[in-house]
TORTIGU-223728 format. One record per residue (C-alpha): x, y, z; residue number from 1. Coordinates in nm, 3 decimals. Each point is the difference from the previous one (the first is absolute). Example, Ala and Ser with C-alpha at 12.3 -4.5 7.8 and 13.67 -1.06 7.14 Angstrom:
BEGIN
+---------+---------+---------+------+
!       u !       v !       w ! resi !
+---------+---------+---------+------+
!   1.230 !  -0.450 !   0.780 !    1 !
!   0.137 !   0.344 !  -0.066 !    2 !
+---------+---------+---------+------+
//
This chain:
BEGIN
+---------+---------+---------+------+
!       u !       v !       w ! resi !
+---------+---------+---------+------+
!  10.083 !   7.954 !   7.301 !    1 !
!   0.180 !   0.337 !   0.002 !    2 !
!  -0.206 !   0.316 !  -0.035 !    3 !
!   0.031 !   0.191 !  -0.328 !    4 !
!   0.167 !   0.294 !   0.178 !    5 !
!   0.289 !   0.078 !   0.234 !    6 !
!  -0.032 !   0.213 !   0.312 !    7 !
!   0.239 !   0.296 !   0.012 !    8 !
!  -0.054 !   0.187 !   0.328 !    9 !
!  -0.266 !   0.123 !   0.240 !   10 !
!  -0.204 !   0.263 !  -0.183 !   11 !
!  -0.185 !   0.145 !   0.297 !   12 !
!  -0.123 !  -0.065 !   0.352 !   13 !
!  -0.333 !   0.129 !   0.127 !   14 !
!  -0.040 !   0.111 !   0.363 !   15 !
!  -0.341 !   0.076 !   0.146 !   16 !
!   0.048 !   0.299 !   0.235 !   17 !
!  -0.182 !   0.174 !   0.281 !   18 !
!   0.201 !   0.327 !  -0.012 !   19 !
!   0.095 !   0.087 !  -0.359 !   20 !
!   0.196 !   0.316 !   0.092 !   21 !
!   0.216 !  -0.177 !   0.259 !   22 !
!   0.072 !  -0.292 !  -0.230 !   23 !
!   0.082 !   0.225 !  -0.296 !   24 !
!   0.236 !   0.211 !   0.215 !   25 !
!   0.177 !  -0.316 !   0.122 !   26 !
!   0.048 !  -0.159 !  -0.341 !   27 !
!   0.098 !   0.326 !  -0.168 !   28 !
!   0.196 !   0.194 !   0.268 !   29 !
!   0.158 !  -0.295 !   0.182 !   30 !
!   0.046 !  -0.259 !  -0.277 !   31 !
!   0.033 !   0.233 !  -0.301 !   32 !
!  -0.300 !  -0.102 !  -0.209 !   33 !
!  -0.175 !   0.265 !  -0.206 !   34 !
!  -0.364 !   0.043 !  -0.084 !   35 !
!  -0.055 !  -0.109 !  -0.359 !   36 !
!  -0.376 !  -0.012 !  -0.037 !   37 !
!  -0.304 !   0.088 !   0.209 !   38 !
!  -0.364 !  -0.103 !  -0.044 !   39 !
!  -0.182 !   0.166 !   0.285 !   40 !
!  -0.342 !  -0.109 !  -0.132 !   41 !
!   0.083 !  -0.360 !   0.087 !   42 !
!   0.242 !   0.066 !   0.290 !   43 !
!   0.325 !  -0.106 !  -0.172 !   44 !
!   0.349 !   0.155 !   0.015 !   45 !
!   0.276 !  -0.169 !  -0.201 !   46 !
!   0.358 !   0.051 !   0.115 !   47 !
!   0.308 !  -0.068 !  -0.213 !   48 !
!   0.252 !  -0.227 !   0.175 !   49 !
!   0.284 !  -0.049 !  -0.254 !   50 !
!  -0.136 !  -0.221 !  -0.279 !   51 !
!  -0.307 !  -0.095 !   0.207 !   52 !
!  -0.304 !   0.169 !   0.150 !   53 !
!  -0.146 !   0.002 !   0.351 !   54 !
!  -0.375 !   0.068 !  -0.023 !   55 !
!  -0.167 !   0.146 !   0.308 !   56 !
!  -0.375 !  -0.063 !   0.014 !   57 !
!  -0.206 !   0.195 !   0.256 !   58 !
!  -0.225 !  -0.227 !   0.205 !   59 !
!  -0.283 !   0.254 !  -0.023 !   60 !
!   0.037 !   0.042 !  -0.379 !   61 !
!  -0.187 !  -0.186 !  -0.275 !   62 !
!   0.274 !  -0.265 !  -0.041 !   63 !
!   0.069 !  -0.030 !   0.374 !   64 !
!  -0.360 !  -0.067 !   0.096 !   65 !
!   0.000 !  -0.301 !  -0.237 !   66 !
!   0.265 !  -0.175 !   0.213 !   67 !
!  -0.195 !  -0.018 !   0.324 !   68 !
!   0.156 !   0.069 !   0.340 !   69 !
!   0.341 !   0.170 !  -0.005 !   70 !
!   0.324 !  -0.109 !   0.158 !   71 !
!   0.028 !   0.029 !   0.373 !   72 !
!   0.146 !  -0.157 !   0.314 !   73 !
!  -0.161 !  -0.333 !  -0.086 !   74 !
!   0.142 !  -0.028 !  -0.349 !   75 !
!   0.163 !   0.162 !  -0.299 !   76 !
!  -0.051 !  -0.011 !  -0.374 !   77 !
!   0.348 !  -0.141 !  -0.060 !   78 !
!   0.301 !  -0.141 !   0.184 !   79 !
!   0.258 !   0.250 !  -0.128 !   80 !
!   0.108 !   0.208 !  -0.294 !   81 !
!   0.366 !  -0.024 !  -0.108 !   82 !
!   0.161 !   0.292 !  -0.182 !   83 !
!   0.341 !  -0.053 !  -0.160 !   84 !
!   0.232 !   0.291 !   0.091 !   85 !
!   0.286 !   0.137 !  -0.209 !   86 !
!   0.300 !   0.157 !   0.175 !   87 !
!  -0.072 !  -0.198 !   0.317 !   88 !
!   0.185 !   0.149 !   0.297 !   89 !
!  -0.144 !  -0.145 !   0.319 !   90 !
!   0.122 !   0.276 !   0.236 !   91 !
!  -0.137 !   0.277 !  -0.227 !   92 !
!  -0.333 !  -0.179 !  -0.047 !   93 !
!  -0.042 !  -0.060 !   0.376 !   94 !
!   0.086 !   0.364 !   0.078 !   95 !
!  -0.254 !   0.117 !  -0.261 !   96 !
!  -0.273 !  -0.222 !   0.142 !   97 !
!   0.072 !   0.117 !   0.355 !   98 !
!  -0.023 !   0.364 !  -0.114 !   99 !
!  -0.351 !  -0.079 !  -0.120 !  100 !
!  -0.084 !  -0.192 !   0.321 !  101 !
!  -0.067 !  -0.318 !  -0.195 !  102 !
!  -0.062 !  -0.315 !   0.207 !  103 !
!   0.268 !  -0.246 !  -0.104 !  104 !
!   0.017 !  -0.375 !   0.024 !  105 !
!   0.285 !  -0.244 !  -0.051 !  106 !
!   0.308 !   0.074 !  -0.209 !  107 !
!   0.171 !  -0.300 !  -0.155 !  108 !
!   0.087 !  -0.197 !  -0.309 !  109 !
!  -0.289 !  -0.147 !  -0.195 !  110 !
!  -0.060 !  -0.179 !  -0.327 !  111 !
!  -0.180 !   0.189 !  -0.276 !  112 !
!  -0.051 !  -0.004 !  -0.376 !  113 !
!   0.366 !   0.078 !  -0.067 !  114 !
!   0.148 !  -0.216 !   0.276 !  115 !
!   0.115 !   0.033 !   0.362 !  116 !
!   0.064 !   0.355 !   0.118 !  117 !
!  -0.053 !   0.262 !   0.268 !  118 !
!  -0.348 !   0.115 !   0.096 !  119 !
!  -0.181 !   0.219 !   0.250 !  120 !
!  -0.357 !  -0.059 !   0.119 !  121 !
!  -0.210 !   0.307 !   0.088 !  122 !
!  -0.367 !   0.085 !   0.038 !  123 !
!  -0.210 !   0.255 !  -0.185 !  124 !
!  -0.252 !   0.219 !   0.191 !  125 !
!  -0.269 !  -0.268 !  -0.037 !  126 !
!   0.217 !  -0.277 !   0.142 !  127 !
!   0.086 !  -0.170 !  -0.332 !  128 !
!   0.339 !  -0.166 !   0.005 !  129 !
!   0.234 !   0.138 !  -0.269 !  130 !
!   0.339 !  -0.147 !  -0.084 !  131 !
!   0.276 !   0.213 !  -0.152 !  132 !
!   0.226 !  -0.253 !  -0.183 !  133 !
!   0.355 !   0.071 !  -0.105 !  134 !
!   0.199 !  -0.164 !  -0.278 !  135 !
!   0.106 !  -0.366 !   0.019 !  136 !
!   0.328 !  -0.072 !   0.179 !  137 !
!   0.244 !  -0.159 !  -0.243 !  138 !
!   0.218 !  -0.263 !   0.161 !  139 !
+---------+---------+---------+------+
//
């Protein structure tokens, strides 16, 4: 039986973080998000990422304490976050990431929501794997 709704896109992703300032700098200054909403009383900062949000939850805040131990060398809260990129220019993106001393992973072609296309793996300051995904390659 089909559900009575249709999924449209990812609305938001929530990351539990040890260093809120470092994570906010990375997602805003390096990846171009902007702060949309802040609720310091519960330890939540919501960043606009195109049509979606990336929520940063401080481990020592009200929400963060509910989740138990934070991410570390033994495990993470997710496998990776994939952000679709407009105006994908691999050389420019790589140069930008190097300017910000971002640890990079593999560059290649990967399948995503819109099909096969270029992508770059990189790591945020907390070690979360982030994928920057370009448009599908039309053949």
